[in-house]
Structure formats: structure tokens, C-alpha cells
C-alpha positions as CSV (number, residue, x, y, z in Angstrom):
1,X,61.3,100.2,4.4
2,X,63.4,97.4,3.1
3,X,64.8,94.6,5.1
4,X,68.1,95.5,5.1
5,X,66.5,98.8,6.5
6,X,64.3,97.3,9.0
7,X,67.4,95.2,10.7
8,X,69.7,98.0,10.9
9,X,67.0,99.9,12.7
10,X,66.0,96.9,14.9
11,X,70.7,97.1,15.7
12,X,70.4,100.7,16.6
13,X,66.8,99.9,19.0
14,X,68.6,97.5,20.8
15,X,71.6,98.8,21.3
16,X,70.1,102.0,22.7
17,X,68.3,99.8,25.0
18,X,71.5,98.2,26.0
19,X,73.1,101.6,26.7
20,X,70.3,102.5,28.9
21,X,69.7,99.5,30.7
22,X,72.4,100.6,33.7
23,X,71.4,104.2,33.9
24,X,67.8,103.1,34.4
25,X,69.6,100.8,37.0
26,X,71.4,103.2,38.5
27,X,68.6,105.7,38.9
28,X,66.7,102.9,41.4
29,X,66.2,105.2,44.8
30,X,67.5,102.0,46.6
31,X,65.5,100.7,49.6
32,X,63.8,103.0,52.0
33,X,64.7,102.8,55.9
34,X,61.9,101.3,57.0
35,X,62.2,98.5,54.3
36,X,65.6,97.6,55.5
37,X,64.7,97.8,59.4
38,X,62.2,95.2,58.5
39,X,64.6,93.1,57.5
40,X,65.5,90.0,59.9
41,X,69.6,90.6,59.1
42,X,68.9,94.3,60.4
43,X,66.5,92.7,63.0
44,X,69.3,90.4,64.5
45,X,66.9,87.4,63.6
46,X,68.5,84.0,63.3
47,X,67.7,80.6,63.0
48,X,68.1,79.1,66.3
49,X,66.8,75.7,65.3
50,X,69.8,75.6,63.4
51,X,72.2,76.7,65.6
52,X,71.2,74.5,68.6
53,X,71.8,71.3,65.7
54,X,75.4,73.1,65.5
55,X,75.8,73.2,69.2
56,X,74.9,69.8,69.6
57,X,77.0,68.2,66.3
58,X,80.0,70.7,66.7
59,X,83.4,69.1,67.9
60,X,85.3,72.5,68.6
61,X,84.7,76.1,69.9
62,X,85.8,77.0,65.8
63,X,83.2,74.8,64.5
64,X,80.3,76.1,66.4
65,X,81.7,79.5,65.4
66,X,82.1,78.9,61.6
67,X,78.6,77.5,61.6
68,X,76.7,79.9,63.0
69,X,78.3,82.7,61.1
70,X,77.1,80.4,58.2
71,X,73.6,80.5,59.6
72,X,73.2,84.2,60.2
73,X,72.2,86.5,57.4
74,X,73.2,90.0,59.0
75,X,76.3,91.8,58.4
76,X,78.1,91.7,61.8
77,X,79.8,88.4,62.6
78,X,78.2,86.2,65.7
79,X,81.2,86.2,68.4
80,X,80.5,83.6,71.1
81,X,81.8,83.3,74.4
82,X,81.4,80.7,77.6
83,X,81.6,81.2,81.1
84,X,81.2,79.4,84.7
85,X,78.5,80.8,86.4
86,X,77.7,79.1,90.5
87,X,74.9,76.5,89.0
88,X,75.7,76.5,85.2
89,X,78.0,76.8,82.3
90,X,77.1,79.1,80.4
91,X,77.7,80.0,76.2
92,X,76.3,83.1,74.3
93,X,76.3,84.4,70.7
94,X,76.5,88.1,70.1
95,X,76.5,89.5,66.7
96,X,79.5,92.4,66.5
97,X,77.5,95.4,65.6
98,X,80.4,98.0,66.4
99,X,82.7,95.9,64.2
100,X,85.6,95.8,66.5
101,X,85.7,92.0,66.7
102,X,85.0,91.5,70.4
103,X,81.7,91.5,72.5
104,X,81.2,94.6,73.8
105,X,77.8,94.5,76.0
106,X,77.2,98.4,75.7
107,X,77.2,98.3,71.7
108,X,76.7,95.0,70.7
109,X,73.7,92.7,70.5
110,X,73.1,89.6,72.1
111,X,71.2,86.9,69.7
112,X,71.1,83.2,71.7
113,X,72.4,81.7,75.1
114,X,73.0,78.3,75.8
115,X,72.6,77.2,79.5
116,X,73.8,73.8,80.9
117,X,72.4,72.4,84.4
118,X,73.4,69.1,85.1
119,X,73.0,67.3,81.8
120,X,70.1,69.6,80.9
121,X,70.6,72.2,78.2
122,X,68.6,75.3,77.9
123,X,68.0,77.6,74.8
124,X,66.8,81.4,74.6
125,X,67.0,83.9,72.4
126,X,67.1,87.7,72.8
127,X,66.0,90.4,71.2
128,X,63.9,89.9,68.1
129,X,64.9,86.0,69.2
130,X,63.5,86.2,72.4
131,X,60.2,84.1,71.3
132,X,62.4,81.1,71.2
133,X,62.8,78.7,74.5
134,X,64.1,75.2,73.9
135,X,64.8,72.7,76.4
136,X,67.3,69.5,75.1
137,X,69.7,67.4,76.2
138,X,72.4,66.4,74.0
139,X,75.4,68.0,73.4
140,X,77.9,68.0,76.6
141,X,81.1,67.8,74.1
142,X,81.4,71.2,73.4
143,X,80.8,72.6,77.0
144,X,83.6,70.0,77.9
145,X,85.9,71.4,75.0
146,X,85.2,75.0,76.0
147,X,85.8,73.4,79.8
148,X,89.4,72.3,78.7
149,X,90.9,75.0,77.0
150,X,93.0,78.0,78.4
151,X,90.8,80.5,80.4
152,X,91.5,84.2,78.0
153,X,92.4,87.0,80.0
154,X,89.1,88.3,80.2
155,X,88.0,85.4,82.7
156,X,86.0,83.3,80.2
157,X,86.1,79.6,78.9
158,X,86.3,80.7,75.6
159,X,86.0,83.8,74.3
160,X,86.6,84.2,70.2
161,X,89.9,85.4,69.7
162,X,89.8,89.3,68.1
163,X,92.7,88.2,65.6
164,X,90.8,85.2,64.8
165,X,87.7,86.4,64.3
166,X,89.5,89.8,62.5
167,X,91.3,87.4,59.8
168,X,90.4,83.7,59.5
169,X,86.9,84.0,60.4
170,X,85.8,87.4,58.9
171,X,87.5,85.8,55.7
172,X,85.7,82.6,55.5
173,X,82.5,84.1,56.1
174,X,82.7,86.3,53.1
175,X,84.0,83.4,50.8
176,X,80.7,81.3,52.5
177,X,78.5,83.7,51.1
178,X,79.2,83.2,47.7
179,X,78.6,79.7,47.7
180,X,76.1,77.9,46.6
181,X,76.2,76.5,50.5
182,X,74.8,80.0,51.2
183,X,72.0,79.8,48.9
184,X,70.4,76.6,50.3
185,X,71.3,78.2,53.9
186,X,69.1,81.4,52.8
187,X,65.8,79.4,51.5
188,X,66.2,77.4,54.7
189,X,66.2,79.8,56.7
190,X,63.3,81.7,55.0
191,X,61.4,78.2,55.7
192,X,62.4,78.7,59.5
193,X,61.1,81.9,59.6
194,X,58.2,81.9,57.8
195,X,57.1,78.7,60.2
196,X,57.5,81.0,62.6
197,X,55.5,83.6,61.5
198,X,52.5,82.0,61.0
199,X,53.0,78.8,63.4
200,X,51.0,78.2,66.6
201,X,53.2,80.8,68.1
202,X,53.2,83.6,65.6
203,X,52.1,86.2,67.8
204,X,54.8,85.3,70.3
205,X,57.2,85.9,67.2
206,X,56.1,88.5,65.7
207,X,56.0,90.6,69.1
208,X,59.8,89.9,69.5
209,X,60.1,91.7,66.3
210,X,59.6,95.0,68.5
211,X,62.0,93.8,71.5
212,X,65.4,95.1,70.4
213,X,68.1,96.0,72.5
214,X,69.3,99.5,73.1
215,X,72.5,98.6,71.0
216,X,70.3,97.3,67.8
217,X,68.1,99.7,68.2
218,X,70.8,102.8,68.3
219,X,72.7,100.5,65.6
220,X,70.0,101.0,63.4
221,X,69.6,104.7,64.2
222,X,73.2,105.0,63.2
223,X,72.6,103.3,59.5
224,X,69.2,105.4,59.0
225,X,71.2,108.6,59.3
226,X,74.4,107.8,57.6
227,X,72.7,106.1,54.8
228,X,74.6,103.3,54.8
229,X,72.3,100.9,54.9
230,X,71.3,101.7,51.1
231,X,74.6,100.3,50.3
232,X,74.8,97.5,53.6
233,X,74.6,93.7,52.3
234,X,72.1,93.4,55.7
235,X,68.2,92.2,54.3
236,X,69.5,91.5,50.4
237,X,69.0,87.9,49.4
238,X,69.9,87.7,46.3
239,X,69.7,89.6,42.7
240,X,69.4,86.8,40.5
241,X,66.8,86.8,38.1
242,X,65.1,90.0,39.9
243,X,63.9,93.4,38.7
244,X,63.6,96.7,40.8
245,X,60.5,98.7,41.2
246,X,60.2,100.3,38.1
247,X,61.1,97.0,35.6
248,X,64.7,97.4,35.0
249,X,67.4,94.4,35.2
250,X,69.3,95.0,38.3
251,X,72.6,92.9,37.3
252,X,73.3,89.5,39.1
253,X,75.5,89.5,41.8
254,X,77.0,85.8,41.5
255,X,79.5,85.3,44.2
256,X,83.3,84.3,43.3
257,X,82.2,79.9,43.7
258,X,80.3,78.8,41.4
259,X,76.5,78.3,41.8
260,X,76.4,80.6,44.9
261,X,75.3,84.2,45.6
262,X,76.4,87.4,47.2
263,X,73.0,88.2,49.2
264,X,73.2,88.9,52.8
265,X,71.4,90.3,55.8
266,X,67.8,87.9,55.5
267,X,64.4,88.8,55.8
268,X,61.1,88.1,53.7
269,X,61.8,90.7,51.1
270,X,64.7,91.3,49.0
271,X,65.0,95.3,49.5
272,X,64.2,97.3,46.5
273,X,63.7,94.2,44.4
274,X,61.1,91.5,44.2
275,X,61.3,88.5,45.9
276,X,63.8,85.7,44.8
277,X,62.0,82.9,43.8
278,X,63.2,79.6,44.0
């Protein structure tokens, strides 16, 4: 075979591989339900150390809502509300599992609350976050802001407005997930979850993963029966430089802003992909 023929053969082989690439990737069967359900996003885990810091640093309810939705990796928005109990002020954070942009106690999942009694604050996690319980003294401004806000028609000092959640907050969260800031947040979350999973209270953390609300359990069951989890962003960290189990290159899903990525969800593994390293 002369050199010219060899070059033509090599080009033809390369072209065949390029053409076959998308077909190989398309043949991937996708994640199993068990793989999806095991991710932090599907379980409703959130980096509560960062949530506490957001509470201490935020100057308004909208600041806090934005920051919490930057931290959280699940599919649903995190909505907040604040109320006055007889002896305490209570702020709650819920994932909007049913996607109606309002907190529905029966169908959404409570992730955390922050309770203020006198000048002390207590933060607790719920569901897969129920391992978390921390007391701290700072962060008074946000509750003060909420107290001087107009009481909502639902009787809360503050309640994420549905129109704001549907429009501004939802758009902000989606755009943020295409930035390098989200990539950094995901890395920070991963370190947090790893430290919880392997630290001195690891048994409490791991057992909390089984302590899911009925709303969370129902949500995951619905995802399984509908098959929607296969196209759900929940649980997928990043596809940069990743391959599927057959070794085929998975196309990158870089976000609209430079340096970002479109991986949502969290968890300690990429569903159907090798773990993104970096």
C-alpha cells in the first residue's frame, strides 16, 4: 500500500469513528433508578453549613433565597417562609417537589429550619438532612427584615411569592447553573458531603439518608414509574471530560456563561458516567 492510499484509508477510518460516535453515545441505556435515587439531589441533601452562612450574611429574604438556590443541587427550587410561634421565630426551607412554586406541606419536602429564641439561633435539618443540628448566635438581621415586612395573605411574616419564584428566582437559578460559580459550589458541596459521610458522626449522616419524608418518597416513586429520572437533571454533576460505561465520549454540556457547566443534582457519582474529577 502506497503512502497516498494509506492516508486515504486513515481518513476514512477516522470519519467512520466520528460518525459512529453519536450513535454509540445514544445507545447508552441511561442511569438505573437505584443510581439516580442514591444521589444527594434526589434524596434532598443540602450543604447546611453554607446555608447557615447564607443566613448570617444575607441582608434580605431575596438574598437568602438566591443563595440557598445557588447551594442546592436538586431539581426543585428551594422556597422559604417565616412565621412567629408563641416563643420563637421560625424560618423554613422547602424543596418545591410538585413544581407549583408554592410551599405545600403535604407534597413538598422540608429541608431545614432556623429557630430564633431570644438571641440564640438553632438550625435543624429534616429528611436526609436530619443528621444536622447546630446552634449559633449571629444572624439577627434577616429575621428583623422579615418581621418588618408585610405579613403575607397566608399569615406568614415572609413567604416566597409564587410569581417571583416562577419568574425571577427560577430564571436566576437556571442561569446560575451555567456559570463557573456553580461549578465551584458543587465542588464545595462534594467536600462537605464527603466530610459528613466519613467523619465522626458518619453513622448518623448515613442513616439520615433513609429518613425520608412521605413527599420525598412519593416524588422518587413517581419519577421511577414515569421514567422521568432518566432525563432529570437531578443527580448529574458534570459531563465535562466524562465517558459512559461503554467508553464512548459523552458530549460536553457547557453552560451559557464561560467556565460553567450544566450538571445539576449532586451526589457522589455522576449517573451513568465516570465521576468528574477536578
